[in-house]
C-alpha positions as CSV (number, residue, x, y, z in Angstrom):
1,X,-79.0,52.2,-81.2
2,X,-77.5,54.7,-83.7
3,X,-80.1,56.6,-85.8
4,X,-80.3,56.3,-89.6
5,X,-80.1,59.3,-91.9
6,X,-80.4,59.8,-95.6
7,X,-78.1,62.1,-97.6
8,X,-79.2,64.0,-100.7
9,X,-77.1,63.5,-103.8
10,X,-75.5,66.9,-103.5
11,X,-74.7,66.3,-99.8
12,X,-73.0,63.0,-100.7
13,X,-70.9,64.7,-103.4
14,X,-70.1,67.5,-101.0
15,X,-68.5,64.9,-98.7
16,X,-66.9,63.0,-101.5
17,X,-66.0,65.7,-104.0
18,X,-62.5,64.4,-104.6
19,X,-64.1,61.6,-106.7
20,X,-65.0,64.1,-109.3
21,X,-61.5,65.7,-109.4
22,X,-62.0,68.4,-106.7
23,X,-59.3,67.1,-104.3
24,X,-57.3,70.3,-103.5
25,X,-57.4,74.0,-104.5
26,X,-55.0,73.6,-107.4
27,X,-56.8,70.6,-109.0
28,X,-60.2,72.2,-108.2
29,X,-59.3,75.4,-110.1
30,X,-58.2,73.4,-113.2
31,X,-61.4,71.2,-112.9
32,X,-63.7,74.2,-112.7
33,X,-62.2,75.7,-115.8
34,X,-62.6,72.4,-117.6
35,X,-66.2,71.9,-116.7
36,X,-67.3,75.4,-117.7
37,X,-65.5,75.3,-121.0
38,X,-67.0,71.9,-121.9
39,X,-70.4,73.2,-121.1
40,X,-69.8,76.1,-123.4
41,X,-68.6,73.9,-126.2
42,X,-71.8,71.8,-125.9
43,X,-73.9,75.0,-126.0
44,X,-72.2,76.3,-129.1
45,X,-72.5,73.1,-131.0
46,X,-76.2,72.8,-130.0
47,X,-76.7,76.3,-131.5
48,X,-74.9,75.3,-134.7
49,X,-72.2,78.0,-134.2
50,X,-68.5,78.0,-134.4
51,X,-67.5,78.3,-130.7
52,X,-65.9,81.5,-129.5
53,X,-65.3,81.1,-125.8
54,X,-63.6,83.5,-123.4
55,X,-62.1,82.4,-120.0
56,X,-61.1,85.1,-117.5
57,X,-59.4,84.2,-114.3
58,X,-58.6,86.9,-111.7
59,X,-57.3,86.9,-108.1
60,X,-59.7,88.6,-105.7
61,X,-58.4,90.4,-102.7
62,X,-54.9,90.6,-101.2
63,X,-54.9,87.4,-99.1
64,X,-52.1,85.0,-99.8
65,X,-53.9,82.0,-98.2
66,X,-56.4,81.0,-99.2
67,X,-56.3,82.5,-102.7
68,X,-59.8,83.4,-103.9
69,X,-60.3,83.6,-107.7
70,X,-63.1,84.9,-109.9
71,X,-63.6,82.7,-112.9
72,X,-65.7,84.1,-115.8
73,X,-66.5,81.9,-118.8
74,X,-68.6,83.3,-121.7
75,X,-69.8,81.7,-124.9
76,X,-71.8,82.3,-128.0
77,X,-73.9,79.2,-127.6
78,X,-77.6,78.4,-127.6
79,X,-78.2,79.9,-124.1
80,X,-80.4,78.3,-121.5
81,X,-84.2,78.7,-121.1
82,X,-84.7,80.8,-118.0
83,X,-87.0,78.3,-116.3
84,X,-84.2,75.7,-116.3
85,X,-81.2,77.9,-115.2
86,X,-81.5,77.4,-111.4
87,X,-81.6,73.6,-111.7
88,X,-79.1,73.4,-114.5
89,X,-76.4,74.9,-112.3
90,X,-77.5,74.0,-108.7
91,X,-79.2,70.6,-108.8
92,X,-76.8,67.7,-108.9
93,X,-77.7,65.0,-111.6
94,X,-80.1,67.4,-113.3
95,X,-79.3,68.2,-116.9
96,X,-79.5,67.3,-120.6
97,X,-76.8,64.8,-120.8
98,X,-78.5,61.5,-120.0
99,X,-79.4,60.5,-123.5
100,X,-77.6,57.6,-125.2
101,X,-75.3,59.6,-127.5
102,X,-71.8,60.9,-127.8
103,X,-71.4,63.8,-125.4
104,X,-68.7,65.4,-123.3
105,X,-70.7,65.2,-120.0
106,X,-71.5,61.8,-118.6
107,X,-72.6,61.8,-114.9
108,X,-74.7,65.0,-114.7
109,X,-72.1,66.5,-112.4
110,X,-69.8,68.8,-114.2
111,X,-70.6,72.4,-113.6
112,X,-72.6,71.6,-110.5
113,X,-69.4,70.3,-108.8
114,X,-67.6,73.5,-109.7
115,X,-70.5,75.5,-108.2
116,X,-70.6,73.3,-105.1
117,X,-66.8,73.7,-104.6
118,X,-67.0,77.4,-105.0
119,X,-69.8,77.7,-102.5
120,X,-68.2,75.7,-99.8
121,X,-64.8,77.5,-100.1
122,X,-66.0,81.1,-100.5
123,X,-69.8,81.0,-99.9
124,X,-70.1,83.6,-102.7
125,X,-73.2,83.1,-104.9
126,X,-73.0,82.0,-108.5
127,X,-73.9,84.5,-111.2
128,X,-75.4,83.3,-114.6
129,X,-76.3,85.6,-117.4
130,X,-78.0,84.0,-120.4
131,X,-79.9,84.9,-123.6
132,X,-81.9,82.1,-125.2
133,X,-84.3,83.8,-127.6
134,X,-82.0,86.7,-128.8
135,X,-84.3,89.3,-127.2
136,X,-84.4,88.8,-123.4
137,X,-81.3,88.6,-121.2
138,X,-81.7,87.0,-117.7
139,X,-79.2,87.4,-114.9
140,X,-79.6,84.9,-112.0
141,X,-77.8,85.0,-108.6
142,X,-77.9,81.5,-107.2
143,X,-76.7,79.2,-104.4
144,X,-77.1,75.5,-103.7
145,X,-79.1,74.0,-100.8
146,X,-76.8,71.0,-100.3
147,X,-79.1,69.2,-97.9
148,X,-82.1,69.2,-100.3
149,X,-80.2,69.3,-103.6
150,X,-82.3,72.2,-104.7
151,X,-81.3,75.7,-106.0
152,X,-81.7,78.8,-104.0
153,X,-82.6,81.8,-106.2
154,X,-81.3,85.0,-104.6
155,X,-82.2,87.3,-107.4
156,X,-83.3,87.5,-111.1
157,X,-82.8,90.5,-113.3
158,X,-84.2,90.9,-116.9
159,X,-83.3,93.3,-119.6
160,X,-83.9,93.6,-123.4
161,X,-81.2,93.3,-126.0
162,X,-81.2,94.3,-129.7
163,X,-78.1,92.2,-130.6
164,X,-80.3,89.2,-131.5
165,X,-77.5,86.9,-130.2
166,X,-77.6,84.1,-127.8
167,X,-75.0,82.8,-125.2
168,X,-74.2,82.4,-121.6
169,X,-71.8,84.0,-119.1
170,X,-71.0,82.3,-115.8
171,X,-69.2,84.0,-112.9
172,X,-67.9,81.7,-110.1
173,X,-65.8,82.5,-107.1
174,X,-63.6,79.7,-105.7
175,X,-60.5,79.0,-103.7
176,X,-57.7,77.9,-105.9
177,X,-53.9,78.0,-106.5
178,X,-52.8,79.1,-110.0
179,X,-49.1,78.7,-109.2
180,X,-49.0,75.4,-107.3
181,X,-47.4,72.6,-109.1
182,X,-49.4,69.5,-110.0
183,X,-46.7,67.0,-111.0
184,X,-44.2,68.7,-113.4
185,X,-46.4,71.6,-114.2
186,X,-48.2,74.5,-112.4
187,X,-51.9,74.7,-112.4
188,X,-51.7,77.7,-114.7
189,X,-49.6,75.7,-117.2
190,X,-52.1,72.8,-117.1
191,X,-55.0,75.2,-117.7
192,X,-53.2,76.7,-120.7
193,X,-52.3,73.2,-121.9
194,X,-55.9,72.0,-121.5
195,X,-57.2,75.0,-123.6
196,X,-54.6,74.5,-126.3
197,X,-55.4,70.8,-126.6
198,X,-59.1,71.5,-126.6
199,X,-58.6,73.3,-129.9
200,X,-57.0,70.2,-131.3
201,X,-59.9,68.0,-130.4
202,X,-62.3,70.8,-131.4
203,X,-60.4,72.5,-134.3
204,X,-63.5,74.6,-135.1
205,X,-63.3,76.4,-131.7
206,X,-61.5,79.6,-130.7
207,X,-60.7,80.1,-127.0
208,X,-59.3,83.2,-125.4
209,X,-57.8,82.9,-121.9
210,X,-56.8,85.8,-119.7
211,X,-54.8,84.7,-116.7
212,X,-54.5,86.3,-113.2
213,X,-51.3,88.2,-114.4
214,X,-53.2,89.8,-117.3
215,X,-51.5,87.6,-119.9
216,X,-53.8,86.8,-122.8
217,X,-53.6,83.6,-124.7
218,X,-55.6,83.1,-127.9
219,X,-56.0,79.7,-129.3
220,X,-57.5,80.2,-132.8
221,X,-59.6,77.7,-134.7
222,X,-57.8,75.8,-137.5
223,X,-61.0,74.9,-139.5
224,X,-64.2,76.9,-140.2
225,X,-66.5,73.9,-140.5
226,X,-68.7,72.5,-137.8
227,X,-68.4,68.7,-137.2
228,X,-71.5,66.6,-137.7
229,X,-73.7,66.6,-134.6
230,X,-73.8,63.3,-132.7
231,X,-77.2,61.7,-132.7
232,X,-79.2,60.0,-129.9
233,X,-79.6,56.3,-130.5
234,X,-81.7,53.5,-129.1
235,X,-80.0,51.0,-126.9
236,X,-78.4,48.0,-128.6
237,X,-79.5,44.5,-127.3
238,X,-75.9,43.7,-126.3
239,X,-75.8,46.8,-124.1
240,X,-79.0,46.3,-122.1
241,X,-79.3,45.0,-118.5
242,X,-82.4,43.8,-116.6
243,X,-83.1,47.1,-114.9
244,X,-83.0,49.1,-118.2
245,X,-85.2,46.6,-119.9
246,X,-87.7,46.8,-117.0
247,X,-87.8,50.6,-117.3
248,X,-88.3,50.4,-121.1
249,X,-91.2,48.1,-120.6
250,X,-92.8,50.2,-117.9
251,X,-92.6,53.3,-120.1
252,X,-94.2,51.6,-123.1
253,X,-97.8,50.7,-123.9
254,X,-99.2,47.2,-124.1
255,X,-97.3,46.0,-127.2
256,X,-96.4,42.5,-128.6
257,X,-92.9,41.5,-127.8
258,X,-91.8,41.5,-131.5
259,X,-93.1,45.0,-132.1
260,X,-91.5,46.2,-128.9
261,X,-88.1,45.0,-129.9
262,X,-88.3,46.3,-133.4
263,X,-89.3,49.8,-132.2
264,X,-87.1,50.3,-129.2
265,X,-83.7,48.7,-130.1
266,X,-80.9,49.8,-132.4
267,X,-80.4,47.7,-135.6
268,X,-83.4,45.5,-134.8
269,X,-86.2,45.4,-137.3
270,X,-89.4,43.2,-137.4
271,X,-87.6,40.3,-139.2
272,X,-84.6,40.3,-137.0
273,X,-86.8,40.5,-133.9
274,X,-88.9,37.5,-135.0
275,X,-85.7,35.5,-135.9
276,X,-84.3,36.3,-132.4
277,X,-87.5,35.4,-130.5
278,X,-87.8,32.1,-132.3
279,X,-84.1,31.3,-131.4
280,X,-84.8,32.3,-127.8
281,X,-88.0,30.3,-127.5
282,X,-90.1,33.3,-126.7
283,X,-93.6,34.1,-128.0
284,X,-93.5,37.1,-130.5
285,X,-97.1,38.0,-129.8
286,X,-96.7,38.0,-126.0
287,X,-97.8,41.3,-124.4
288,X,-94.7,42.9,-122.8
289,X,-96.7,44.0,-119.8
290,X,-97.2,40.3,-118.9
291,X,-93.4,39.6,-118.8
292,X,-92.4,38.5,-115.3
293,X,-89.0,39.4,-113.6
294,X,-87.8,35.9,-114.6
295,X,-88.9,36.5,-118.2
296,X,-87.0,39.8,-118.3
297,X,-83.8,38.2,-117.0
298,X,-84.2,35.4,-119.5
299,X,-84.6,37.9,-122.3
300,X,-81.5,39.9,-121.3
301,X,-79.4,36.7,-121.1
302,X,-80.7,35.8,-124.6
303,X,-79.7,39.2,-125.9
304,X,-76.1,38.6,-124.6
305,X,-75.9,35.1,-126.1
306,X,-77.3,35.9,-129.6
307,X,-74.5,36.7,-132.0
308,X,-76.5,37.6,-135.1
309,X,-77.5,41.1,-134.1
310,X,-75.9,43.8,-136.4
311,X,-73.3,46.0,-134.6
312,X,-74.5,49.3,-133.2
313,X,-75.2,52.1,-135.7
314,X,-71.9,53.9,-136.5
315,X,-73.5,57.1,-137.9
316,X,-74.5,58.4,-134.4
317,X,-70.9,59.3,-133.6
318,X,-69.0,62.6,-134.3
319,X,-65.3,62.1,-134.7
320,X,-62.8,65.0,-135.1
321,X,-62.0,63.9,-138.7
322,X,-58.5,62.9,-140.0
323,X,-58.0,66.1,-142.0
324,X,-59.4,68.4,-139.3
325,X,-57.1,66.7,-136.7
326,X,-54.1,67.1,-139.0
327,X,-54.9,70.8,-139.6
328,X,-55.0,71.4,-135.8
329,X,-51.8,69.6,-135.2
330,X,-50.0,71.5,-137.9
331,X,-51.3,74.8,-136.6
332,X,-50.2,74.3,-133.0
333,X,-47.1,72.1,-133.4
334,X,-45.8,72.8,-136.9
335,X,-44.1,69.3,-137.2
336,X,-41.8,68.1,-139.9
337,X,-44.2,65.2,-140.6
338,X,-47.7,64.3,-139.5
339,X,-50.0,61.4,-140.3
340,X,-53.6,61.1,-139.0
341,X,-56.2,58.4,-139.4
342,X,-59.8,57.8,-138.4
343,X,-60.6,54.1,-137.9
344,X,-64.0,52.6,-139.0
345,X,-66.6,52.6,-136.2
346,X,-66.6,49.5,-134.0
347,X,-68.6,48.4,-130.8
348,X,-68.0,47.1,-127.3
349,X,-70.7,45.7,-125.1
350,X,-73.3,47.1,-127.4
351,X,-71.9,50.6,-127.5
352,X,-70.5,52.1,-130.7
353,X,-67.1,53.7,-130.6
354,X,-64.5,55.1,-133.0
355,X,-60.7,55.7,-132.6
356,X,-58.7,58.4,-134.2
357,X,-54.9,58.7,-134.0
358,X,-52.1,60.9,-135.2
359,X,-48.3,60.9,-135.1
360,X,-46.3,64.1,-135.5
361,X,-42.6,64.0,-136.0
362,X,-39.9,66.6,-135.7
363,X,-40.1,70.4,-135.8
364,X,-38.8,72.8,-133.2
365,X,-41.9,72.6,-131.0
366,X,-41.9,68.9,-130.6
367,X,-38.1,68.7,-130.3
368,X,-38.3,71.2,-127.4
369,X,-40.7,69.1,-125.5
370,X,-40.3,65.9,-123.5
371,X,-42.3,64.0,-120.8
372,X,-41.7,63.8,-117.1
373,X,-39.1,61.0,-117.6
374,X,-37.2,62.8,-120.3
375,X,-38.6,60.8,-123.2
376,X,-39.6,62.5,-126.5
377,X,-42.5,60.0,-127.1
378,X,-45.2,62.4,-126.0
379,X,-48.8,61.2,-125.6
380,X,-51.9,63.4,-125.9
381,X,-55.2,61.6,-125.0
382,X,-58.7,62.7,-125.9
383,X,-62.2,61.2,-125.1
384,X,-65.3,62.6,-126.8
385,X,-63.2,65.7,-127.8
386,X,-62.0,66.3,-124.2
387,X,-58.3,66.4,-123.4
388,X,-57.3,64.0,-120.7
389,X,-54.3,65.4,-118.7
390,X,-54.3,63.4,-115.5
391,X,-53.9,59.7,-114.5
392,X,-52.2,58.8,-117.8
393,X,-50.5,55.7,-116.3
394,X,-53.8,53.9,-115.7
395,X,-55.2,54.7,-119.2
396,X,-55.6,52.2,-122.0
397,X,-53.8,54.6,-124.4
398,X,-50.6,54.5,-122.3
399,X,-50.9,50.7,-122.1
400,X,-50.9,50.4,-125.9
401,X,-48.0,52.9,-126.2
402,X,-45.8,51.0,-123.8
403,X,-46.5,47.6,-125.5
404,X,-46.1,48.9,-129.0
405,X,-43.1,47.7,-131.0
406,X,-41.7,51.1,-131.9
407,X,-38.3,49.9,-133.0
408,X,-40.1,48.1,-135.9
409,X,-40.9,51.6,-137.1
410,X,-37.5,53.2,-136.6
411,X,-38.6,55.0,-133.4
412,X,-36.7,55.0,-130.1
413,X,-36.8,57.2,-127.0
414,X,-34.7,59.9,-128.6
415,X,-37.0,60.2,-131.7
416,X,-39.0,63.4,-131.3
417,X,-42.6,62.3,-131.8
418,X,-46.0,63.4,-130.5
419,X,-48.8,60.8,-130.4
420,X,-52.5,61.8,-130.4
421,X,-55.3,59.4,-129.6
422,X,-59.0,60.2,-129.6
423,X,-61.8,57.8,-128.6
424,X,-65.4,58.8,-129.2
425,X,-68.4,56.7,-128.1
426,X,-71.9,56.9,-126.8
427,X,-70.4,55.4,-123.6
428,X,-66.8,56.1,-122.8
429,X,-65.7,53.5,-120.2
430,X,-64.1,55.9,-117.7
431,X,-62.5,54.4,-114.6
432,X,-63.5,57.3,-112.4
433,X,-66.0,60.1,-112.1
434,X,-63.2,62.6,-112.8
435,X,-63.2,61.5,-116.5
436,X,-59.4,61.2,-116.9
437,X,-58.8,57.5,-117.5
438,X,-60.2,55.2,-120.1
439,X,-60.6,51.6,-119.0
440,X,-58.8,48.6,-120.6
441,X,-61.5,47.5,-122.9
442,X,-60.1,44.9,-125.4
443,X,-62.0,46.2,-128.4
444,X,-60.8,49.8,-127.8
445,X,-57.3,48.6,-127.1
446,X,-57.2,46.7,-130.4
447,X,-58.5,49.7,-132.4
448,X,-55.9,52.1,-130.8
449,X,-53.1,49.7,-131.8
450,X,-54.4,49.4,-135.4
451,X,-54.6,53.2,-135.7
452,X,-51.1,53.6,-134.4
453,X,-49.8,51.0,-136.8
454,X,-51.4,52.8,-139.7
455,X,-49.7,56.1,-138.7
456,X,-46.4,54.5,-137.8
457,X,-46.0,52.8,-141.2
458,X,-46.1,56.2,-143.0
459,X,-43.6,57.5,-140.3
460,X,-41.2,54.7,-141.0
461,X,-41.2,55.4,-144.7
462,X,-40.6,59.1,-144.0
463,X,-37.7,58.4,-141.6
464,X,-36.2,55.9,-144.1
465,X,-36.3,58.4,-146.9
466,X,-34.9,61.1,-144.6
467,X,-32.0,58.9,-143.4
468,X,-31.3,57.9,-147.0
469,X,-31.0,61.5,-148.1
470,X,-28.8,62.3,-145.1
471,X,-26.4,59.5,-146.0
472,X,-26.3,60.5,-149.6
473,X,-25.5,64.1,-148.6
474,X,-22.7,62.8,-146.4
475,X,-21.3,60.8,-149.3
476,X,-21.4,63.8,-151.6
477,X,-19.8,66.0,-148.9
478,X,-17.0,63.4,-148.7
479,X,-16.4,63.4,-152.4
480,X,-16.5,67.2,-152.4
481,X,-13.8,67.3,-149.7
482,X,-11.4,65.1,-151.7
483,X,-12.4,65.9,-155.3
484,X,-9.8,68.7,-155.5
485,X,-7.0,66.5,-154.5
486,X,-8.1,63.7,-156.8
487,X,-8.3,66.2,-159.7
488,X,-4.8,67.4,-159.0
489,X,-3.5,63.8,-159.2
490,X,-5.4,63.0,-162.4
491,X,-4.2,66.3,-164.1
492,X,-0.6,65.3,-163.4
493,X,-1.2,61.9,-164.9
494,X,-3.3,62.7,-168.0
495,X,-2.4,66.4,-168.4
496,X,-6.1,67.5,-168.7
497,X,-7.6,70.9,-167.7
498,X,-8.3,70.8,-163.9
499,X,-11.5,72.9,-163.9
500,X,-13.1,70.8,-166.7
501,X,-12.0,67.6,-165.0
502,X,-13.6,68.7,-161.6
503,X,-16.8,69.6,-163.3
504,X,-17.0,66.3,-165.1
505,X,-16.2,64.3,-161.9
506,X,-18.8,66.3,-159.9
507,X,-21.4,65.6,-162.6
508,X,-20.7,61.9,-162.5
509,X,-20.9,61.8,-158.7
510,X,-24.2,63.7,-158.4
511,X,-25.7,61.7,-161.2
512,X,-25.0,58.5,-159.5
513,X,-26.4,59.8,-156.2
514,X,-29.7,60.8,-157.8
515,X,-30.0,57.4,-159.6
516,X,-29.9,55.5,-156.3
């Protein structure tokens, strides 16, 4: 009989790392940059600072295969308390991103997967330098024990600083391929594209990237105002399952059911809790510790069936902002026309979400771009302020774009437009752990469509006015071409001064054109 074994979480992800986007050297290099930059953005916003992030990527050694890179990412964020540094970087599913609120991370993987990949491809240790209190700087040299899912601390160094500033620098070695093509672009082009688009979704951030060929790309912030911080929220009754409810009860004291609901659920007060419990046929004074498994399932089913709960709190979200999104698009794309919109917050399955969209038209940058199929209808997707560059075909945004009636808005495949769609939520419904595809949730799909309709209406008006002006100019040019000949004929007939006659005719023509 075959023996049974148990894998640690880190060992399981080591064997299945492709699930999180670490499928080959090129994709893994891109994914590692992404995870470290997103960690830095979170750290800066937690510190209440405008992010200034540097990314340095250098080739190590002369070997052509495999190519080993040193990736260094630094930020001016809040720093990490030294007692948490080893686990924060080397224990899979350990972190600060498990609250119910809008955040870039979701699975507690992120940077740990980058560290794991770097270790298994180079076996070089990770180096983390951080300052949390503005006085003491700690430098850790770390590795992961994949079998036990625990950090191995190789060394710790401490020094004093007088700068009174906080932040973190991470140095990671990994096998990658900066020049290999992933689809129509090289890994390097995708990294640059990701960083550029990150400053659209985070217009308050500045990111400086130094590539392996010593080229430096600086993506400047377009606004100097921090966005509102997303807030943690209690679960909404429509978003609770039996397991979560059981855990909530276990972590609570002996409490009457009505008071428990009013204290622990979003948009549920004492009056609404009493109203719901009467409707569900449950005793408001029942001690929650006496609820059986059958009672818990009954309560969850009643949550789903009750349609008089208020929708989830919308003020826990942190959208980009229509004006901020517009400023970032103008700075990076300099379009002829741009319209942005932030839709009112909505909810799906008990989770609040908000959709933002923008359409940019014309300008040399957009006219010089097209997608892999040669169309000029470019789509840029974002989720919780993260650019999504892969798996576009399976995303709900692409589904809406392809079913949208563009001709109704005077747009065809030759019209040079760029479409920007951002979805923020306390729970983005990703299809995979790689966080690149948003699932086809009906409520989100409807909001994306409404946001695009809002932007497209203004675009249609702009294109109509532009075409009208073009036709008017063509008409004037036609008159201008023949006005001399007409004047000659009229002069011969009425014997008037030709110059005065031409001035009069041009005045009449232009006056009629302006009046239309």
